[in-house]
N, C-alpha and C positions, 0 to 999 in steps of 0.2 A: 556750787556747793554748793546752795538753798537750792534748785533747781533738784538733783537730788533728794532734799531732804524732803519737799513738798511730794516730789513724786513714789518717795521709797514704798507704794505700798504698791504699782506698779510695776517695781524693777520683785521686791518680791513675787509677784507674779508671774514676771517672765524666766525669776530664775528657774520655780517647782513647773512653769513650763516644757525651756530645756529639759531637769531630770524626769517627771511624770512620759517624760520622749523621748527617755534618755534609756528608759525598763521599758515601754512599751516595743522601742526597732530590738532593745536584746530578747527580748518573750517571744513577740514576734518570730527573728530568727532560728535563737530555740525553739522553732515548731509548737511552742508551747498558747495558742493561738487555730493549730486544728484542729484544736477537742472539744465536744463537752462537759462540762461539768468536772476541769481540769484545776478553777479553782473558785468554792466556794458553788460548788454547783451554775454557774455562771457557765453563756450562751457566747463564748468569744467567734466562734467560727459561723453560728448563720449569724451575729452585728455586722463581724465583715464579709458579707454576702449581703447586708440587706443596704450596709455602710455605704458599698463599695460599685454593687450593680443595680442595685435597686429592687430590678423587675425578676431577680430570684434570689432567697431568704430566709426572714423571716413574714414577713407579708398577712401579718397578724390584727385587728379590732383593737388586741387590747397592745397593740406599740401601732397605734396605724399610722404620722408621719415617720417613720425612721429612714423611710425612705427615699423624702425626701433628700436628705442628704450626700445619696447621691449622686443630685443633678447637678452641682458644681465641680463633685469628684468627678464627671465624664465630662465636663465642660473641660479641666484643666489635661484631663487622660486623651482628649482626644485633639487637644492645641496642639501637647508635647510631639504624640503622635508624629501630627504634621509638621511640626519641626525639625525631625526621625530624632527629637531629644529619645524617646524608648521605642521600645521592641514588642514587652509583649503588655498590653493593652491591662488582659485581667491583671497580676501581677505590678503592677505601677496601681490602679486602682488601688488591691487591693491591703496595697502599703502606704499608699497615701489615706486609708481610712485607719487607720490605729494613730495616727496625731488627731482624733474629731475626742474623742474626752480627756488630754493633755489640756487643748485650747481650749474647752469649755468648762475642765476644773482649771485654771489660771485665769480663765475669768470669771467665775465663779470665786474666788478670792479676796477681786480688786470691789466687790458688791459689802462681801462679808467683811469687809475693811471700814465700810460706808455706810454698812450697819449698824458696828460701833461706834463711826465715831457723833453719825446721827442720837444715838444713847445716850451721850456725855462721854463716851471711853475717852480717855488723855490719851494723843498722838503715840509716845511712845511703847503705851500700856495696847494701846488696837494694834500694831508693827506686831509688837513679841505673843499676844494672843492672835494672834491669823497668823506665823509661824509656826502654834500648838498648832493649833485647826489647818494649816496645809500638810505638816507633819502627822496626822493621826492615824492609822491604818489604813481604816475604811479607803481616808482620800488615796492615799501610798497604792491603792490596791484599781481599786473602781476607777483614778484618774490616770494608767499605764493601761487597765484592760480595755477593750472592745466592747464598751454596755453600755445598757442605756440610761444608768441609776447615775449615771454622772452627769448627766445630761437634764435630768430630772431634777434631782439638788440643786442647778446655777439653777433652775426653776423655782426654786421652793426658795433661795434667795432671796430669790426676787423682786419675791411676793411680799415677803418680809421687810425690805425694805422698803416694798413700797408704803409698806405698813407703817412704819417708821417715820418715815420721811415727813408722809401724811399728819402724825401727831407731833413731829418737835413739828413743822414747818402752817399745824391749824390750819390750813384751807386742804383739799380733799383728791386723790390723781386724780386727774377725766375717766370715765367709764371705759373709752379705748385701751387705756393704757392696762385696767385692771384686764378688760378681756382677750388682748393677743396674750400676756401672761399667760390665761389662759388655758389657748387655744394651743399652745403650743406643748406648758403643762400634761394638757390632756387629751394630747393630739404624741406625746414622745412614752403613759403611761394612761393608757382609760382609768383607772381606779384611783389618777393624779386628780381629775373630777374635781373628789373630794376637796380636798387640801384644797383645789381654790377655793370651791362653796363654805368652807369656814370664812379661807381666810377673808373674804370679802362681804364676810355675813360680820364679822368683826365691825370692816374699817366703815360701812354703812353704822353700827353702830357703836365702838366707839369716837371715833373719823368721822362720822356723815352723821352724827346726836339723830336720827332717824332708831325711833319705836325699835322694839325686839321684834314684837309678832310681824313689820313693816320691813323688819331688812332683813328679815330671814324670808322675804314673799320677794322679794325684790330682786336678792341674790341667786334662790330658786329660780327666777325666768331666767334669770344672767346665764345660769348652772345651767340650763336645759339648755339656753341653745347654742351654748357652746359645746356642746356632748353632741346637739347634731350637730348640727356644724363639721363635726367628727367623724363622724359617721357617716354626712352624706358623700362628702369631703374623701374617704374615703373605698366607702361600695363605687364614687362612682369613676372616680382612677382608675382603680384594680375591675371595672364596668370596659375602658374606655383603650386602656390597655390591654385591654383581654388578658389580666395576671387572674392564676387560681392565687385560692385564699387558704394560709399558713392555718395547723392544725392549730397552733397555741389563742387563745382565746374564745376555745368551746369550747361545748356539756363536758366532753370526757374528759378534753382537756386537762379543765379544768376542778372537774370528779378529784383526777390522781394525785395532783399537787393537796391537797382539801385533808385534813387530820379524820381522823374513822373515828374517834373519841378520844374520854372528857383525858384518859390519860395521856392523849398528846399533846391534846390542847394543855397541859397544866402546861406541860415539856414546853410546850410553843412557849408561857408565859412565862417559863423565866429563863429559857435560852432570850430573849428578847430582850430581858429587864441583865442577862450576863451582858450579852455582846453590843448595849450601849456603852456602857464598861471600857470592852475588850476592842473599840472598833478606833480606842485614843492608840494604846496596849497591848500589841501584839503578842501575847500568852495566852499558854494552853493548845495550842492550834494541833492538827491532829495529821496520820495522813490514811485517807480510807482508798478500800481498795476495791472494784467496782469489777466485781462480778463478770458485767456483761460487755464488758470492752474486747474482747474479739467481736464481738458479735458486733458492734455499733461503734457509730464516729466519737467513742466517750476516753476519755484516759481512763487509764490503769486503776492510775492513780492519780485521789479527791488530796487539796486541805481542806481538812474542817473544821470549824468553830463551833460545833454544836454538841452539846453535850447534854453525858448521862445527869440522871438524877444525883448519881453517888460522887462528882466530883463535885470536889470541895471550888475548884473554881468559879465552877459554874452557881454557887448558892454563895458565897461573897463578896464577884460582885450585880447578882440582882441582889443581895442586901443594900451593899452603899448606891447601889443603882433610887429606889427608893429613900433613903438617906438623902441623900444628893436633891430630892426630889423635893422633900417635903422641907427641910435648910430653904432651899432659896424658895418655898413657897414664905418662908417670916418673914425672908430679908423680905418680900418683895412688897404685899400687905402694906407696907410702912404709908409706900409710895402710890398715890392711883391710874395714874403711868404706867409707873414701874408693877401695874397689877394689871397694868388690860395687854401688858408685850405680854404678860409671865401667863392666861389667858388660850392666846395664842396659842405660842407653844406650846403651852399642855396640852389643847383640845387637838395638835399636831400630831403630835405623837402620840397625841390615846385613839386617835383610826389608827394609823398602821398599827398601836397596840393591838385596838380587838380583831384590824383585818389575818395579822400575821397573828396571833391566836389556834384561827383556822387552817391559814392558808400558810402552807411554802415548806420545804424542807428543810434550809438550810437558811436559817432568819437573819445570819451574819450578811448576805446577801441582803437586804433590806435599806441595811441599814445608811442609806444614802437617802432613802425620805426621809429621816427624818433625828439626820447627825445633827444637822445647823436648831435646825429649835432645842435640841439637846444641849446644846453647847451655848448657846443667846438664854439657856435661863440657867446656868448655872457656873460663866462666866461670871459673875459679878463677887463668889467666893473667896476668888484669887487675883483679880484682873489688877490688885495697887500689891501685889507680892510679891515681887522682883526673885527675887530668889527664889519662890517656888515656882516659877512661868521659866526660868531659868535650867530650874530642873526637872520643873517638867520635858523641857524641851529635852536639854540631853540624853535625858528616860528608852524617850522616842525612839530621840535616832541610831542610838546602840540595839533597842529591840531590834527595830527594821531592818538594822545592819547584817542583826543576826540573824534573822530571819528569808535576808536578800539569801546571806553567805548560803543556809542552810536549803531554799527553795530548791535547786540541782540535787539533791540527794534524797531531800521527800518523792522526787514528782519520777522517777525517770524515761522514760520513755521512747528507749532503747529498742529496739523492736516493731515500733510504732511509724516508726518515721522512717 
């Protein structure tokens, strides 16, 4: 019994590994992953191609390392084929690929619990907070579909864990640990390099006691080297394997996702704020019709959490977001170490806020990049309220069940598969 008590966070991770995998298999079998834009502008089809096959898929500098995942998947597929366990290697590889997001998300839950533990949260409340985090709508969705965001979220969680562990122990982690996470994070999505720079700079400044200017210079040098290595590996591997690069990451591709006026930018600001709250509670999602679906490999119906200015939910959630940020600051400023951690989380959120003010069509798609620092900002407001945490968990489960039950009605693939 003592063993299960001490390792209960691992049990939570295992339970959610099966839960996320269950949804992944069901949605894969139902054909939801055959199309682009079906879940909040996500691209499960191209990600499956990259994860499963490597030589075809996204092959984009913006996600330079994701095709590496195909190496172990291809190896497992080849071994299974050699022992006559599978007949169709392509299908088998694609089936294996859908378990990448559930696996990395389950590992993330362990790191998330460890972060809370290092922040001094009592164990029983750490477990409840981990459940709230695991049941959040953004984790439910992006832990179950083949996407890069769950992978990025794991490495962001690892960055934060390294920072709080340094702060608690009083000893800085070796540069190699930071560099390894930086490479993985930047290689998953290239703009994540800025998140690594922020976290590493604050680690040097707060935990390493370096002057701010020296911390920025050293962090800039390491971040530049990380970015350079990612770019060199990407182009060298494409050259050696004679693989043609994809369109993502090019100027034309980036332009198609960039806002064109202040009206759109303000809409993204409000949507960023609102989906930060709705990432935990699936309220207000709608179905959008894609008129191009007969001609392109996109779903005719897509689920969206992007709101117009007239939405009551948009304004309420946006106001709540800024209110929580302010109240959490008032609570954090009483303790220096807590304030240092607050600055880390706020800057990680602020970079994403700035980026997605001008970039992106569906703001909810990117929530995995700031969901962890946001939760860690506001958890002190509720973490000792046992009844409130139970109520939040019950509400999350109820709303998620409603979403899953109505999903098939919202998205009809009849005639497309």
